[in-house]
Each structure stands twice: as C-alpha cells, then as structure tokens.
N, C-alpha and C positions, 0 to 999 in steps of 0.2 A: 504493500500500500504506500502511496505517496504521502508526504507530509501535508498538514493543513495549509490551505492556500490563504484563508481569510478567517480572522477571528475578531469580532467586535462586540461590544456591549451596547445594547439598546434598552432604554427605559421607556415603557409605553404606558399610557393612561387610557383606560376604557371607561366610558361613562354610560350607564344604563339610561333608558328612556323613562324609567319610573323612579321609585324610591330606592334604587339600587345604589349602594355606596360606591363611590369612586375608589378604584384600587390601583396599585402600581405593580407593574410586572417588568422583570428584566429578562432579556433573552440573550443567550450567547450563541452566535451563529458561526459555524465552521463548515468547511468543505474539504472533502478528500476523495480519493479513488479506492474502491473496493470491488472485487469481482462480483458481478451480478449472478446470483444463483436462484433459479426458479424454485418456488415453494409448492408443496402440495397441501391441501387442506379442504375445508368445507366449501362446496360450490354455492355461491350466493343465488344464482339465477337458474342453474341447471341447464337444460337444453333450450330454454326460452331465450331468444335474442333480447338484449336490453337496448334502450335508447334514451333520448332526452325526456320522454314521458314516463319512464320507468319509476315506480314509486320508491320512496326512500327505503333503504334496507337498514334494519336495526341489528347490529352485530354485537354479540356478547364478547367483551374483551377478555374475560376470565380473571380479572383482578380490578382493584380500584385504582384509577388513574387520576392524578391531580392535574387538571388543566386550568391554568390561570385562576387558581383559587377555588375551583369547584371540583369536587370528587365525583367522577363518573365511572360507570362500568359498561355502558352501552355506547357504541359509536354509530351515529346516524350517517349513512353513506349513500352517495350516488357516485359512480366512477369519476374520479378527479376531485371530489370534494368530501371532506369529513367534517361534521358539525357536532357540537356537544350542547344540548339545550341548557341554558343558564338563565333562569328567570324569564324575562321578556325577550332578551336578545340571545342569539345562538352564536357561540364562539367556536372556532375550529380552524381549519386550514385548507387551502388549495393544495392538493397533493400533485395535481397535474391538470390545471384548469384549461380546458378547451371544450368545444362541443363534440364530445366523444360519443361513439356509437359502436355497437356490436357489428362486426363485419359479416356475420351470418344473416340470412334472411328467414329461412324456416327453422334452422337449427343453429344454435350459438357456435360461433367460431372464436369468440373473445371471452374466455372464462374469467370470472372474478372470484377469487378464493380468499379464505382467511384461515388463520391458525394461531394458536397460542403455544409457545414453547418455553421450556425452562422450569426451574424450581421456584416455589413461593418466595417472594422477595426479589427475585431476579428474572421474572418472566418477561417475555417479549410478545406483544400482539402484532401480527403481521397481516397486511392486506395486499393482495396482488391483483393487478389488472393486466391481462395478457393479450397482446396483439389487438389493441383497440384501434378502431378507425375514426375518421373525422367526418362529421355531418356535412360541413360545408364543401369538402372535397367531393363527396358523393354527389351533392347537388350540382356542382360545377362540371364534373367529368363523368358521372354515372358509374364510378368504380371506387374501390378502396386500394389505391396504389401505395398509400402511406399507412403505417401502423406504428404504435408505440407500446412499450412495456415499462411498467414501473411498480414499485412496492412502497408501502408506508409502514414504518416500524414504530411502535410505542413501547418505551422501556418502563417497567414497573419500578425499578430501583431508583431512578433519578428523574422520572417524568419527562425525559427527553424524547424528541421525535426526529426520525430520519426519513427523508424522501430519497429513495434509491432508484435511479433511472437505469433501465436496461437497454438492450439493442432496439434501435428504431430505424425505420425507413421513411424518410420524409421527402416526397416527390414534389409536392406543391405547397411550400410553407405558407405563402400568402393566402392561399385558400384554406389550408388546415386551421390557421390561427386567425381567421377573419375577425373574430370578436375582440382581439387584443390590440394594443398599440404597436406591438412588434411581432414579427413572425416567429414567435416562440410561446411557450406555456406560461401561465401564472402559477407561482409556487410561493407559499408563505402563510403567515398567520392572518386570519380573517375574523370579522364579526358580521353576522347576517341579521336581518330582521326576524320577527317572530314566525313568519311564514317560510323562512329559509330561502327567500327569493331575491331580496335586495341586499347588496353589499353596503354596509355602513362604514367599514373601516378595514384596512389591510396593511400589513407590514410585509411586503413581498419582494422577491428578487427581481432585479432589472438589469438590463444591458447584457454584457457578455456572460454566457453561462459558465465559462471557465474561470471567471473572476467577477462574480456579480456583486452588486451593491444592494443594500436593503433600502427600499423606498416606501415612504408612507403614502397611502391613498386615503383621503378623507373628503367625501363629496360635499361636506358642509363648509370646507375651507377654500374651495376653488371651483372652477368650471369643469374640471376633469370628471368624466362619468364612465370611464372605462378602466378596469383594473390595470395596474402596471404589470409588465411581463418581461421575460427574457427576449433577446433579439434573435435567438435561434434555439434549436432543440439540444439539450445537454447530451454529451457523448455517453456511450455505454460505460457503465460502472461508476458514474458520478454519484456521489452521496452528499446531500445537503442536510446538515444537522441543526436542529433548533433546540438548544438546551434551555431549560426553564429555571429561573430563580424566583420561585413563587413564595412570597412571605405572607403569613397571616398575622404579623405583629404590627403594632403601631410604630410610627417612625421613631418615637422616643425609646421603644423597646428593642429595635433591631440592633443586633450586634455586628452582623456582617453586611457589607455593601457589595460591590461587584466582586465576582469570583471567576477566575478563568485558569486554564492550564495550557501550556505550550512547551515544546511542540507536541502535537497530538494527531496522529500516532507518534509514539516515542520509541527510540532505539536504546540509548544508553541512560539518558537523564531527561526528566521533565520538571518544569517549574510550575508550582501552584501559586498563583498570584491572588491575593485576597485583601480586602479592605476591612478594617475593624472600625465600626462607627461608634460603638460604646464599649468601654473596656470590659474584658472578661477572660476567663480561662479558656484556652483553645486546645483542642485535640484533633489530630489528623489520623484517620483510620482508613485502611485500604483492604478491600475484600475482592475475592475473585468471583467469577460467574456462579460458582456453587455456593456462595455465601460464606466461604471460609475467610477468616481474618488473616491477611498477609502481614500486616503491621499495624501497630497502634501506638502513636507517639503523642504524649502529653507535651505540647509545646510550651505551656505555662501561661501565666497571666500576661495578656497583651493589652497595651494602651492604644488609644486611637491612632490610626495611621495605616499605611499600606505596606504589606509584607510579601516576601518571596519565601516559599518553602520548597526545598530541593528534594525530588524523589529520584532515587537511584533505581532505574528500571532494568539495568544490565543483567541482573540475576533473575528477573521475572520471565516466565515462559510467555511465548506469544499468545495473545488473546485479549479479552476485555476485562477491565478491572473498574471498581467503583471506589472513588476517593471521596471521603466524607469529612467535611469540616464540622466540628461539634463545639458548641458553646452553650451551656445551659440547656434549654429546650430547643434551641435552633440547630437544625441539621441541613447542610447544603451539600448535595451530592453532585460530583462531576464524574463523567465516564472517561476512562483513559484506555486507549488502545495501545498495546505494546507489539511492535513488529520489528524484529531484529533483522 
C-alpha cells in the first residue's frame, strides 16, 4: 500500500431545522491505495434489477455505529448513497453519487451485497455495488458501455468510514456524470432533508481524485445547487477514509482537540499528533484487529498544548491496529495500518 496522500482536519457544524442542538464534528480525511477485493454477502435486491425508483433498503449493520453523535444500527441505502435518520434531518454520505442503475433489464447484472465481518468491538460492515451502470449514458446511447465498482466500509472500533473504489470502465464521462459539476462522482459527508431527497449540506471531495480537496456545499450560503464532485473517476484500488472525532462533551469538558496520525500506512514509525484542550492524565493504548492489547502507555498528566507521540511500528506485523487516546471518560480512536 502507498502512503497517505492527504490528511487534514475539518471542523463542521450541522444545524437541525427544529429544536435540535447544534453540534460540532471533526473529520480526519486521508487517502491511500489498497487492493480492491470483491466481497460476498447478502444480496440486497436478488434477481430484480434496481434503478432510480428502487425503494430505500434498510441494512442491518450488526453493531452500533456512532455517526456524528447519533448511534445507529441500520443503514438506509440506495446504491451510491447511505443515510442515517437523525431527528428531522438525515445525515450520511455519498459513497459514489451519480444516477446509477442496474445494467440488467429482466435479471440483475449489478448485484448489491453487504456483510459484517470480525469480532465484537472490531467488526466491519461492508456494502458493495458491482458493475453499476449510468442512467444518463443509457438515455444518450441506448447501452451500458460504462460500469463502476465500489465498496463502503464502516468500522465499529473507531466509527471511521472508507469508500473503496474498484475497477471501472468509463466511456462517456460527461454523460455518466451529467448531474454533477464535473465528470466524476460525488463522495463525502452529507445531510439530507426528512424525505431523503434534498441535499442540505455536504463536505465532499472535489477536483483531482488522486489529490482531492474537501469542499463545503451549502445551498443556503450561495447560488450553487449542484453537489461538488471529482473531475474524473478514481482509479482502481483508491481508498478515501473519513475518520470521525465525535464528542459528546461540552466545550469546557473536552480534553482532546484535533487528533491525527502520520504516516498512515506506516512502515517503521508513526507519529500520533494530538491537542490537549484541558489538562488531564493521558494514556495511549494500541490493540490489534482481534482486540488484543499490543501496548498500553500511561503518558502522564498533560497540560494544555499540542503533543507528538512516537509509535514504533517496526516490530508490529502487517495489518490494522487501533490506537486509542484515553483521558478520563474521553476515548478517541485512530486506525493505523502497518505495511512493511
């Protein structure tokens, strides 16, 4: 796997349309390459072809997932979009937003499957869309010469989300992505209205898919009425990761501010960067995918400031690990990939 190309902290404020309390959320975005491996699992639609009028599918995740302050266990999905009902507004993400459609007519040729793997505490919920076609291309040319493959992974351990792009064939990009500003998909965090039809807010990737930027779309702050998008289709094995720093504490109670880790994936060493907003005792714990404690280091009482913590990964086996910052009741988990 290649090293992370981009890692930035974004603080986002969502405001509900009723008496929903304004909350603050921080996302850590990173991008890397990892071989795309098809999954097997439960077929959502069976032999029936799906399309734009297909009803929302309610998929059991198999564990409780904390998405932007709300604990959910069901994912509301149509191919390319996942939403989590939250009061009046629905928050979720564009996993690969375009007007996608099954390339089969009488029998499905674009299966959508899901599965949950792993042990309690470190489970991963995966959704896969295979060989999906584009509505607008079919209207323009009468065929499906373009197809895409992608997966979305939800991690129980740290509530992070990954969009994994597989092999694609895009013959007519301007027709495939007619509904976006650019000839590419929309991928990112979103907020929909109660009917899950109108986009209220998004924090989505834009420009070059090899080095994208996070761009805010807010229909109430300007004339733009089309979601931001990438300017082409991401190459096979591209992974976009949205790490969450969701806090349920008041500002005066929060101990940690921004937290990040680099390089990630790591070969010999990684640096955990964190900000202490209120003084407290800090512990750094590392667990493997099986939940076994690899190390547990009591760093000690830390005053307000920004700190670097060095992790020696040279002796760790290749794989995924969960690095947890602990202080009092606050726990912030970062996923670390080790690839020698």
